[in-house]
C-alpha positions as CSV (number, residue, x, y, z in Angstrom):
1,M,-68.9,2.0,-66.0
2,K,-66.0,4.3,-65.0
3,D,-63.3,5.5,-67.3
4,E,-60.0,3.6,-67.6
5,C,-57.9,6.0,-65.5
6,T,-60.4,5.8,-62.7
7,L,-60.5,2.0,-62.9
8,R,-56.7,1.8,-62.8
9,E,-56.7,4.1,-59.7
10,K,-59.2,1.9,-58.0
11,A,-57.2,-1.2,-59.0
12,R,-54.1,0.4,-57.4
13,E,-56.1,1.1,-54.3
14,A,-57.4,-2.5,-54.1
15,I,-53.9,-3.8,-54.5
16,G,-52.4,-1.3,-52.0
17,N,-54.9,-2.1,-49.3
18,G,-54.5,-5.8,-49.7
19,K,-58.0,-6.3,-51.2
20,L,-56.6,-7.9,-54.3
21,P,-53.3,-9.8,-54.9
22,T,-50.7,-8.9,-57.5
23,R,-49.7,-12.4,-58.6
24,K,-51.1,-14.2,-61.6
25,P,-54.4,-16.0,-60.8
26,D,-54.4,-19.8,-60.6
27,R,-57.6,-19.9,-62.5
28,I,-59.7,-17.4,-64.5
29,L,-63.4,-18.1,-65.3
30,G,-65.8,-16.0,-67.3
31,G,-69.5,-15.9,-67.5
32,L,-72.6,-13.9,-66.7
33,G,-72.6,-11.6,-63.7
34,S,-73.1,-13.4,-60.4
35,E,-74.7,-10.4,-58.6
36,E,-71.5,-10.2,-56.5
37,I,-69.7,-6.9,-55.9
38,C,-66.8,-6.1,-58.2
39,A,-63.5,-6.2,-56.2
40,V,-62.2,-3.2,-58.1
41,C,-65.0,-0.7,-58.6
42,G,-67.4,-1.9,-55.9
43,E,-70.4,-2.0,-58.2
44,L,-72.8,-4.9,-58.6
45,L,-72.0,-7.5,-61.3
46,M,-75.3,-7.6,-63.2
47,P,-76.5,-11.0,-64.4
48,T,-77.1,-9.6,-67.9
49,R,-73.4,-8.6,-68.2
50,M,-70.1,-10.5,-68.4
51,E,-67.8,-10.9,-65.4
52,F,-64.5,-12.5,-64.6
53,E,-63.9,-14.7,-61.6
54,I,-60.3,-15.0,-60.6
55,E,-59.1,-17.6,-58.2
56,F,-55.9,-17.9,-56.1
57,N,-54.8,-21.0,-54.2
58,R,-54.0,-20.0,-50.6
59,H,-51.3,-22.2,-49.0
60,R,-50.6,-20.3,-45.8
61,P,-51.7,-19.8,-43.0
62,T,-54.9,-21.6,-43.8
63,P,-55.1,-23.6,-47.1
64,G,-58.0,-22.6,-49.3
65,L,-59.2,-20.6,-52.3
66,D,-59.5,-16.9,-52.6
67,T,-62.1,-15.9,-55.2
68,Y,-62.7,-12.4,-56.6
69,H,-65.3,-11.2,-59.1
70,L,-64.6,-8.3,-61.5
71,H,-66.1,-6.6,-64.5
72,P,-64.0,-7.2,-67.7
73,P,-62.7,-3.5,-67.7
74,C,-61.9,-3.8,-64.0
75,F,-60.1,-7.0,-64.6
76,A,-58.0,-5.3,-67.3
77,A,-57.2,-2.4,-65.0
78,W,-56.2,-4.8,-62.2
79,E,-54.1,-6.9,-64.5
80,F,-52.3,-3.8,-65.9
81,E,-51.6,-2.3,-62.5
82,S,-50.5,-5.7,-61.1
83,H,-47.9,-6.0,-63.9
84,N,-46.8,-2.4,-63.4
85,L,-46.3,-3.0,-59.7
86,L,-44.3,-6.2,-60.2
87,A,-42.2,-4.5,-62.9
88,R,-41.5,-1.5,-60.6
89,R,-40.5,-3.9,-57.8
90,A,-38.1,-5.8,-60.1
91,I,-36.5,-2.5,-61.2
92,S,-36.3,-1.3,-57.6
93,S,-34.6,-4.6,-56.6
94,S,-32.2,-4.3,-59.4
95,D,-31.4,-0.7,-58.5
96,Q,-30.8,-1.6,-54.9
97,R,-28.4,-4.4,-56.0
98,D,-26.5,-1.8,-58.2
99,Q,-26.3,0.7,-55.3
100,H,-25.0,-2.0,-52.8
101,P,-22.7,-4.2,-54.8
102,L,-21.4,-7.3,-53.1
103,P,-18.1,-6.8,-51.4
104,P,-15.1,-8.0,-53.4
105,M,-14.1,-11.6,-52.8
106,A,-11.3,-12.0,-50.4
107,S,-8.2,-13.3,-52.1
108,A,-6.7,-16.5,-51.0
109,P,-3.7,-16.1,-48.6
110,S,-0.4,-16.2,-50.5
111,E,1.8,-19.1,-49.9
112,P,5.2,-18.4,-48.3
113,D,8.1,-18.7,-50.7
């Protein structure tokens, strides 16, 4: 298994190229390896080792279920990087709002005396 820094880098790549989503899974399952390929590191999930299966409901354009299989350390790296990305986006949005404040509200026309 690769070290944490390498797994986090691979998780960022998987998120960046759209291979893995950044939102919280709709369901997380755990069990013995399914002999699928890990969505983060690309290695086989051995049937003698644990794996996580994460599921995401897909509503558009075609309803369904997207399922990904990950080693526990790969899941941890993906979860960490997903949270970091979402936090950076929130900070970036906040900074943009601060840089481009809303224009002042127009005052009501004054009534003639």
